[in-house]
C-alpha positions in Angstrom: 0.0 0.0 0.0 2.8 2.4 0.9 4.8 1.7 -2.3 1.7 2.1 -4.4 0.9 5.5 -2.7 4.4 6.7 -3.2 4.4 5.8 -6.9 1.0 7.5 -7.4 2.4 10.7 -5.8 5.5 10.6 -8.1 3.3 10.3 -11.2 1.0 13.1 -10.1 4.1 15.3 -9.4 5.5 14.6 -12.9 2.2 15.4 -14.6 1.8 18.6 -12.6 5.4 19.7 -13.6 4.8 19.1 -17.3 1.5 21.0 -17.1 3.2 24.0 -15.3 6.0 24.1 -17.9 3.6 23.9 -20.9 1.3 26.6 -19.5 4.3 28.8 -18.7 5.6 28.6 -22.2 2.1 29.4 -23.7 1.8 32.4 -21.4 5.4 33.5 -22.3 4.6 33.5 -26.0 1.4 35.5 -25.4 3.3 38.0 -23.2 6.0 38.3 -25.8 3.6 39.2 -28.6 1.8 41.7 -26.3 5.1 43.3 -25.1 6.5 43.6 -28.6 3.4 45.3 -29.8 3.4 47.7 -27.0 7.1 48.5 -27.3 6.8 49.1 -31.0 3.7 51.3 -30.6 5.5 53.4 -27.9 8.6 53.7 -30.1 6.6 54.7 -33.1 4.9 57.5 -31.0 8.3 58.6 -29.6 9.9 58.8 -33.1 7.0 60.8 -34.4 7.1 63.2 -31.4 10.9 63.7 -31.8 10.6 64.3 -35.5 8.0 67.1 -34.9 10.2 68.6 -32.1 13.2 68.6 -34.4 11.2 70.3 -37.2 10.0 73.0 -34.8 13.6 73.6 -33.8 14.7 73.9 -37.5 11.8 76.2 -38.3 12.7 78.5 -35.4 16.3 78.6 -36.5 15.4 79.4 -40.1 12.9 82.1 -39.1 15.5 83.9 -37.1 17.9 84.1 -40.0 15.2 84.8 -42.7 14.6 88.2 -41.1 18.2 89.3 -41.6 18.0 90.0 -45.4 14.7 91.9 -44.9 16.3 94.1 -42.2 19.5 94.6 -44.2 17.4 95.8 -47.2 16.4 98.8 -45.1 20.1 99.9 -44.6 20.7 103.1 -46.6 24.5 102.5 -46.4 23.9 99.2 -48.1 22.5 100.7 -51.3 25.2 103.4 -51.2 27.9 100.8 -51.1 26.4 98.9 -54.0 26.1 102.0 -56.1 29.6 103.3 -55.3 31.4 100.0 -55.5 34.7 99.4 -53.6 35.7 102.3 -51.5 34.9 103.9 -48.1 31.2 103.1 -48.3 32.0 99.4 -48.8 34.6 99.5 -46.0 32.0 100.9 -43.6 29.5 98.3 -44.7 32.2 95.5 -44.1 32.4 96.6 -40.5 28.6 96.7 -40.0 28.2 93.3 -41.6 30.9 91.8 -39.4 29.3 93.2 -36.2 25.8 92.0 -37.3 27.2 88.5 -38.1 28.9 88.3 -34.7 25.7 89.3 -32.8 23.3 87.1 -34.8 25.6 84.0 -35.1 25.4 84.0 -38.9 28.5 82.4 -40.4 28.7 85.0 -43.1 26.7 87.9 -44.5 27.6 89.5 -47.9 26.3 91.9 -50.5 26.5 91.2 -54.3 26.0 93.8 -57.0 23.7 93.3 -59.9 26.5 91.7 -61.9 27.1 89.1 -59.3 30.3 90.5 -57.8 30.6 90.8 -54.0 31.0 94.4 -52.8 31.0 93.9 -49.0 31.1 91.0 -46.6 31.3 90.2 -42.9 34.5 88.2 -43.5 36.2 91.0 -45.5 39.2 91.0 -43.1 39.6 87.2 -43.2 41.8 85.2 -45.5 38.8 83.6 -47.2 37.1 86.9 -47.8 34.2 86.9 -50.3 34.9 90.5 -51.4 35.5 90.7 -55.1 34.4 87.2 -55.8 31.9 86.5 -58.6 28.8 84.6 -57.5 26.7 85.2 -60.6 26.6 81.5 -61.4 25.0 80.6 -58.1 21.3 79.6 -58.3 20.4 81.7 -55.2 21.7 84.9 -56.9 19.8 84.2 -60.2 16.7 83.2 -58.2 16.8 86.4 -56.1 17.3 88.6 -59.1 14.4 87.0 -60.9 11.9 86.4 -58.1 13.0 88.8 -55.3 14.0 86.0 -52.8 15.7 82.7 -53.1 16.9 79.9 -50.7 19.5 77.4 -51.8 21.5 74.7 -50.0 25.1 74.1 -51.3 28.7 73.7 -50.4 30.4 77.1 -50.0 32.4 77.9 -53.1 35.2 79.4 -50.9 34.9 77.8 -47.5 33.7 74.4 -48.7 31.4 74.3 -45.7 27.8 73.3 -46.4 25.0 75.7 -45.6 21.7 77.3 -46.7 22.0 80.6 -48.6 19.1 83.1 -48.0 19.2 85.7 -50.7 17.0 88.9 -51.2 17.0 91.3 -54.1 17.5 95.0 -53.5 15.5 97.2 -55.8 12.8 96.5 -58.3 13.1 93.7 -60.9 13.5 96.2 -63.7 16.3 98.1 -62.0 17.9 95.9 -59.4 20.7 97.3 -57.2 22.1 93.9 -56.0 21.4 91.0 -53.7 22.0 90.6 -49.9 22.9 87.0 -48.9 22.9 85.3 -45.4 24.5 81.9 -45.1 23.0 79.5 -42.4 25.1 76.5 -41.2 23.4 73.7 -39.3 26.3 72.3 -37.2 24.9 73.6 -34.0 21.4 72.4 -34.9 22.7 68.8 -35.6 24.4 68.8 -32.2 21.1 69.7 -30.6 19.3 67.0 -32.5 21.9 64.5 -31.4 20.8 64.7 -27.8 17.7 62.6 -28.7 17.9 58.8 -29.1 18.2 57.7 -32.7 19.4 59.6 -35.8 17.9 62.7 -37.5 18.2 63.3 -41.3 17.4 66.5 -43.2 16.7 65.5 -46.8 16.4 67.9 -49.8 14.0 67.6 -52.8 16.5 65.3 -54.6 16.6 62.9 -51.7 20.1 64.1 -50.7 20.9 64.0 -46.9 22.2 67.5 -46.3 22.2 67.5 -42.5 22.5 64.4 -40.3 23.3 63.5 -36.7 25.0 60.4 -38.2 28.1 62.0 -40.0 28.5 59.0 -42.3 25.0 59.6 -43.7 25.7 63.2 -44.8 25.7 63.9 -48.5 24.4 60.5 -49.4 21.0 59.8 -51.2 18.0 58.0 -50.0 17.1 57.0 -53.5 19.1 56.7 -56.8 19.5 60.0 -58.6 18.5 60.2 -62.2 21.2 61.3 -64.8 19.3 64.6 -65.2 19.4 65.3 -61.5 23.1 64.6 -61.3 23.7 66.8 -64.3 21.8 69.6 -62.7 23.8 69.3 -59.4 27.1 69.2 -61.3 26.1 72.3 -63.4 25.3 74.4 -60.3 28.3 72.9 -58.4 25.8 72.6 -55.5 27.8 69.8 -53.8 31.2 70.4 -55.5 32.9 67.1 -56.4 31.2 65.0 -53.7 30.1 61.6 -55.2 26.7 61.6 -53.4 26.6 57.8 -52.9 23.4 55.8 -52.2 22.8 55.9 -48.4 22.8 52.7 -46.3 19.5 53.8 -44.8 16.4 52.0 -46.3 13.4 54.0 -45.3 9.8 54.4 -46.4 8.2 51.0 -46.3 6.4 50.3 -43.0 8.0 47.5 -41.0 11.0 47.2 -43.3 13.0 50.3 -42.4 16.7 49.6 -42.0 19.6 51.8 -40.8 23.0 52.2 -42.3 24.3 48.8 -40.9 21.2 46.9 -41.7 19.5 46.9 -38.2 15.8 47.4 -38.1 14.5 50.8 -37.2 11.3 52.8 -37.0 11.2 56.1 -38.9 8.9 59.2 -39.0 9.1 61.9 -41.7 7.6 65.4 -41.5 7.8 68.2 -44.0 10.7 70.6 -43.4 10.2 74.4 -43.7 11.8 74.4 -47.2 10.1 73.4 -50.5 10.3 69.7 -51.1 12.5 69.0 -48.1 11.8 66.4 -45.4 13.0 65.8 -41.8 13.3 62.1 -40.9 14.0 60.7 -37.5 14.9 57.0 -37.1 15.3 55.0 -33.9 16.6 51.4 -33.4 14.0 48.8 -32.8 16.5 46.4 -31.0 16.7 48.5 -27.8 12.9 48.6 -27.4 12.6 44.9 -28.1 15.3 44.0 -25.6 13.5 46.0 -22.9 10.3 44.1 -23.8 12.2 40.8 -23.6 13.4 41.7 -20.1 9.8 42.5 -19.0 8.6 39.2 -20.6 11.3 37.2 -18.7 10.3 38.8 -15.4 6.6 38.3 -16.0 7.2 34.7 -17.1 9.1 33.9 -13.9 6.2 35.4 -11.8 3.6 33.4 -13.8 5.7 30.2 -13.5 6.1 30.7 -9.8 2.3 31.3 -9.4 1.5 28.2 -11.5 4.0 26.1 -9.5 2.4 27.3 -6.3 -1.1 26.4 -7.6 0.2 23.0 -8.7 1.8 22.4 -5.3 -1.5 23.4 -3.5 -3.4 21.0 -5.7 -1.0 18.1 -5.0 -1.1 18.9 -1.3 -4.9 18.7 -1.3 -4.8 15.4 -3.3 -2.4 13.7 -0.9 -3.7 15.2 2.3 -5.7 12.1 3.2 -2.8 9.8 2.7 -0.5 12.1 4.6 -3.0 12.3 7.5 -3.2 8.5 7.7 0.6 8.3 7.7 0.9 11.1 10.2 -1.7 9.4 12.5 0.2 6.1 12.4 3.5 7.8 13.0 2.0 9.7 15.8 0.5 6.6 17.4 3.9 4.9 17.1 5.7 7.8 18.6 3.2 8.1 21.4 3.6 4.4 22.2 7.4 4.8 22.2 7.5 8.0 24.2 5.0 6.5 26.7 7.3 3.6 27.3 10.3 5.9 27.7 8.4 8.1 30.1 7.4 5.2 32.2 11.0 4.2 32.5 12.2 7.7 33.3 12.0 9.3 36.7 11.4 12.9 37.8 14.9 13.9 36.5 13.9 13.1 33.0 10.7 15.1 33.3 12.7 18.2 34.4 15.2 17.7 31.6 12.5 17.4 29.0 11.0 20.7 30.2 14.3 22.5 30.0 14.9 21.2 26.6 11.5 22.4 25.4 12.1 25.9 26.9 15.6 26.1 25.4 14.2 25.1 22.0 11.6 27.8 22.2 14.3 30.4 23.2 16.4 29.3 20.3 13.6 29.6 17.8 12.6 33.1 19.1 16.2 34.4 18.9 16.7 33.0 15.4 13.5 34.6 14.2 14.5 38.0 15.7 17.9 37.8 14.0 16.3 37.0 10.6 13.8 39.9 11.0 16.6 42.4 12.0 18.7 41.3 9.0 15.7 41.9 6.6 15.0 45.3 8.1 18.6 46.3 7.9 18.9 45.4 4.2 15.6 47.2 3.4 16.6 50.3 5.4 20.1 50.5 3.7 18.6 50.3 0.2 15.8 52.7 0.9 18.0 55.2 2.7 20.6 55.1 -0.1 18.0 55.8 -2.8 16.4 58.7 -0.8 19.8 60.1 0.0 20.9 60.3 -3.7 17.6 61.4 -5.2 17.1 64.3 -2.8 19.6 66.6 -4.5 18.3 66.3 -8.1 14.7 66.9 -6.8 15.9 70.1 -5.1 17.7 71.2 -8.2 14.5 70.5 -10.3 12.5 72.7 -7.9 15.0 75.6 -8.2 15.2 75.3 -12.0 11.4 75.2 -12.3 11.0 78.4 -10.1 13.7 80.1 -12.2 11.9 79.1 -15.5 8.7 80.6 -14.2 10.5 83.9 -13.4 12.2 83.9 -16.9 8.8 83.4 -18.5 7.3 86.3 -16.6 10.3 88.4 -17.7 9.7 87.3 -21.4 13.0 85.4 -21.6 11.8 82.1 -23.2 15.3 81.1 -24.2 16.5 81.1 -20.6 13.4 79.4 -19.5 13.9 76.8 -22.2 17.4 76.1 -21.0 16.1 75.6 -17.4 13.3 73.2 -18.7 15.9 71.3 -20.7 18.0 71.0 -17.5 14.9 69.8 -15.7 14.4 67.0 -18.3 18.1 66.0 -17.9 17.8 65.9 -14.1 14.6 63.9 -14.3 16.5 61.4 -16.5 19.3 61.6 -14.0 16.9 60.5 -11.2 15.8 57.5 -13.2 19.5 56.7 -13.9 20.2 56.9 -10.1 17.4 54.5 -9.3 18.6 52.1 -12.0 22.2 52.4 -10.8 21.1 51.6 -7.2 19.3 48.5 -8.4 22.3 47.3 -10.4 24.6 48.1 -7.6 22.6 45.7 -5.3 23.6 42.9 -7.7 27.3 43.7 -7.4 27.8 43.8 -11.1 30.5 45.7 -13.2 27.9 47.2 -15.5 28.0 50.8 -16.6 31.7 51.2 -16.2 33.6 52.9 -19.1 35.7 56.0 -20.0 34.2 59.2 -18.6 35.5 62.8 -18.5 36.3 64.2 -15.1 35.4 67.7 -16.4 31.8 66.4 -17.3 31.5 64.7 -13.9 32.4 67.9 -12.0 30.0 69.9 -14.1 27.2 67.4 -13.5 28.0 67.4 -9.7 27.9 71.2 -9.6 24.4 71.1 -11.3 23.2 69.0 -8.4 24.8 70.7 -5.4 26.4 74.0 -6.6 23.3 76.0 -5.7 23.5 74.8 -2.1 27.0 76.2 -1.8 25.9 79.5 -3.2 22.9 79.6 -0.9 25.0 78.8 2.2 27.6 81.4 1.2 30.4 78.8 1.2 33.4 79.3 -1.1 34.0 76.3 -3.3 37.4 76.1 -5.1 37.2 73.7 -8.1 38.7 73.3 -11.6 37.4 75.8 -14.2 35.2 74.7 -17.1 38.1 75.1 -19.6 40.7 73.2 -17.6 42.1 70.1 -19.4 41.2 67.1 -17.2 41.9 63.4 -17.9 39.4 60.6 -18.6 38.9 57.8 -16.0 37.2 54.5 -15.8 33.9 54.8 -13.9 30.1 55.1 -14.2 29.1 58.7 -14.6 25.9 58.7 -12.4 27.6 56.7 -9.6 30.8 58.8 -9.6 28.6 62.0 -9.4 26.8 60.3 -6.5 30.2 59.9 -4.6 31.2 63.5 -5.2 27.8 64.8 -4.2 28.0 62.8 -0.9 31.5 64.1 -0.2 30.7 67.7 -1.0 27.5 67.6 1.1 29.5 66.3 4.0 32.0 69.0 3.5 29.3 71.7 3.4 27.9 70.4 6.7 31.4 70.3 8.2 32.1 74.0 7.6 28.8 75.2 9.1 29.6 77.7 11.8 33.1 78.6 10.4 33.9 82.4 10.2 35.2 82.0 6.6 33.8 78.6 5.4 35.7 77.1 2.5 35.6 73.8 0.5 38.1 72.7 -2.2 37.6 70.1 -5.0 40.8 69.5 -7.0 42.3 66.8 -9.2 45.7 65.1 -8.6 47.2 63.8 -11.8 50.9 62.8 -11.8 50.6 61.1 -15.3 50.5 57.6 -13.8 47.9 54.8 -14.1 45.5 56.5 -11.6 43.9 59.9 -11.1 42.7 61.2 -7.8 39.9 63.7 -6.9 40.1 65.3 -3.5 37.4 67.0 -1.5 38.8 69.1 1.4 37.2 71.5 3.9 38.3 73.9 6.7 35.9 72.5 9.3 36.7 70.9 12.6 38.0 67.7 11.1 37.2 64.1 11.8 36.7 62.8 15.4 39.8 60.6 16.1 37.5 58.0 17.6 35.4 57.8 14.4 38.2 58.0 11.8 39.1 54.3 11.8 35.4 53.2 11.3 34.1 56.2 9.3 33.2 54.0 6.3 31.3 51.4 8.4 27.5 51.5 7.8 25.5 53.3 10.5 28.6 55.0 11.9 28.3 58.8 11.7 29.5 62.0 13.3 26.3 63.9 12.5 23.5 64.0 15.2 20.8 63.3 12.6 22.9 61.2 10.1 22.2 57.6 9.1 25.9 56.7 8.5 25.1 55.2 5.1 26.5 57.7 2.6 30.3 57.1 3.0 29.8 53.3 3.1 27.8 53.4 -0.1 30.5 55.7 -1.7 33.3 53.4 -0.7 31.5 50.3 -2.2 30.9 52.2 -5.5 34.6 53.1 -5.7 35.6 49.4 -5.0 33.3 48.4 -7.9 35.1 50.9 -10.2 38.5 49.3 -9.2 39.4 52.4 -7.2 39.3 53.4 -3.6 38.0 56.1 -1.2 40.1 57.1 1.8 40.7 59.9 4.3 43.8 62.1 3.8 45.2 65.2 5.5 43.3 68.4 4.4 45.2 71.2 2.8 42.6 73.5 4.4 43.0 72.2 7.9 39.7 70.3 8.3 38.8 66.9 6.8 39.6 65.6 3.3 38.6 62.5 1.3 40.5 61.3 -1.8 38.8 59.3 -4.6 41.3 57.3 -6.6 40.3 56.0 -10.1 41.9 54.2 -13.0 43.0 56.3 -15.9 41.0 55.6 -19.1 
């Protein structure tokens, strides 16, 4: 009977296991299809939104420069210079154009007479001056003379730098005086576009990529050019001698878009503010699908665990009667045996049994308390660490938002826009901090690579610099233009270490007559680079110095004692170290040592 029952249980367990695995696989396939669909839909919305944002930025840039030819057309000195030709009037106009180009950021502004020869230019004093050069062959000159205005993208005939030429005729069509031209270059705009995920392409009416965040895609074509189109481009010397090869991007057919290396992408195209032009933004599909796969794996594990628990509950109910019979028989046997033992024992055995029962109860209670304390300690450390590191970016976001509101009230939208852009960056930074804390809990080596110390210091100042200014504490640090080395680290976590050290230094100098904190870089050209944070506070308590990096050890009355321990563990993960050193300011100092990249 016993062997038959055991065999029956094994068969049921095997069947339940097969069923759980099969159901888990079916659920995983369904979750994968759902997650892929959601990820692609979200990516498609993101790509479209980014494309529209990029187009608005392009329109704003062009609108700013399109006003210049109109304003210049009202200059009385401009017409005088065109009528008089080279001479004093042209020299005065050269100075005015140079000043206007500097203030507006235009690469070059120049004035061409009715015969196509340049009379004055903002770059007149430069080696590549346009003055005296003949631009009558340029389509923008001919178009402006015929139609009043013209816009034409081409390589510069002198500078060889690409740009959009905005031309406007001066005088009526029957008696033109000349043409004023403003050149617009898109290098800064491409750098602004590059801050978004994916690649952005600006394509002209022939399908030529004229501006791109992917430099290898510039001056390639999204479709084969006809012989007539190539002849037209050669005749106008629009792109000089560039070969204009076919681009590696394959765009336009839904679900089959590919980037330059053949990876699948999603693209969105919007009309650009130039006739026949398009702005296209593409983003890789692989990243979104990998994130979806990670979600599917986590959900599948949860589903598998839930099904396994249900199967275990079902098996337990199925075998409960058999287990009850076996337990009853075992209990009866144990009672019989224990009764015989008790009858043979005397009062000493009775006392010993009682002591053993009480000792067993004390042991169980102590073990449960220790396990509970361990769980609470781990949970407290993680929670305190996340709260400790997110507090600074949240405070910075509040300050930037208040400032943005003030700038908007003062009609300074550009400054407000800069603050809002910083808020977006800090919000992403908060997400990065949370992600880094989760990864740090797994003790991995992820997220470590070459980072610039200058960028790390600038990011740290964004988080905590305002607190120094508000507290009136002098902070000596490397200037933005200083040449600083690259190190091996994770950017967010290294900033986390510096923010912690600077916050501790700020607290340490409270109450000093002339509070001062210094952040400097020690670089002797070796394999390591050090960053030191020093203050002129009262220094470390000698009793705390040997154990200052131990969790829950702190010299602050309201401190948790977690920050320095977390910072030291981060540095250990980077292959570096965090230690106390003598302070050049007389207080406390901490040195962060990192491997050179």
